C-alpha positions as CSV (number, residue, x, y, z in Angstrom):
1,M,138.0,156.4,184.4
2,A,138.6,153.8,187.1
3,M,139.5,154.1,190.7
4,A,142.9,154.1,191.9
5,G,143.6,151.1,193.5
6,A,140.7,149.0,192.1
7,L,141.8,145.5,190.2
8,T,139.5,145.1,187.0
9,V,139.3,141.7,185.6
10,Q,141.7,142.0,183.4
11,D,144.0,142.7,186.6
12,R,143.1,139.8,188.6
13,I,144.0,137.2,185.8
14,A,147.1,138.5,185.0
15,L,147.9,138.7,188.5
16,V,147.2,135.1,188.2
17,E,149.3,134.4,185.2
18,I,152.4,136.5,187.0
19,E,152.0,133.8,190.2
20,L,151.5,130.6,188.2
21,C,154.9,132.0,186.1
22,G,156.7,132.4,189.7
23,E,155.1,128.6,191.0
24,L,157.2,126.9,187.0
25,M,160.4,128.9,187.7
26,I,160.6,128.3,191.9
27,A,159.4,124.1,190.6
28,A,162.3,124.6,187.8
29,A,165.5,125.6,189.6
30,A,164.4,123.0,192.1
31,S,164.2,120.2,190.0
32,L,167.8,118.4,189.3
33,E,166.3,117.6,185.7
34,E,167.0,119.7,183.0
35,R,163.4,120.3,182.2
36,L,159.9,119.4,184.4
37,S,158.2,116.6,182.7
38,Q,154.6,117.4,182.6
39,A,153.2,116.3,185.2
40,R,155.9,118.8,187.1
41,I,154.2,121.6,185.6
42,D,150.6,120.1,185.9
43,E,151.3,119.5,189.4
44,V,152.9,122.8,190.0
45,L,149.8,123.7,188.3
46,L,147.2,122.3,190.0
47,V,145.7,120.4,186.8
48,R,143.3,117.3,187.0
49,A,144.7,114.5,184.8
50,A,141.0,113.8,184.1
51,P,138.7,117.2,184.2
52,P,135.1,115.6,183.9
53,E,132.5,116.0,182.0
54,G,134.6,117.3,178.5
55,R,135.7,120.3,180.5
56,P,138.6,121.6,179.8
57,P,141.0,121.5,182.6
58,A,141.3,123.7,186.0
59,C,143.5,125.1,187.7
60,R,143.1,126.0,191.0
61,D,140.6,129.3,191.7
62,R,143.3,132.0,192.6
63,E,141.5,134.8,194.0
64,R,141.7,136.6,197.1
């Protein structure tokens, strides 16, 4: 049984996903357009346009 207050890997991943969704909702609410463009979504999530050496795009390191 995990100690109270201890975060598991899944907990940290879920928290990062929730934070990213929140950032997208804030950006969508602030947008004058009906939908966010793919470029704006990438900007909000800080995705690299051209990942080096065929690696998948990476979001900024959000672990704290």
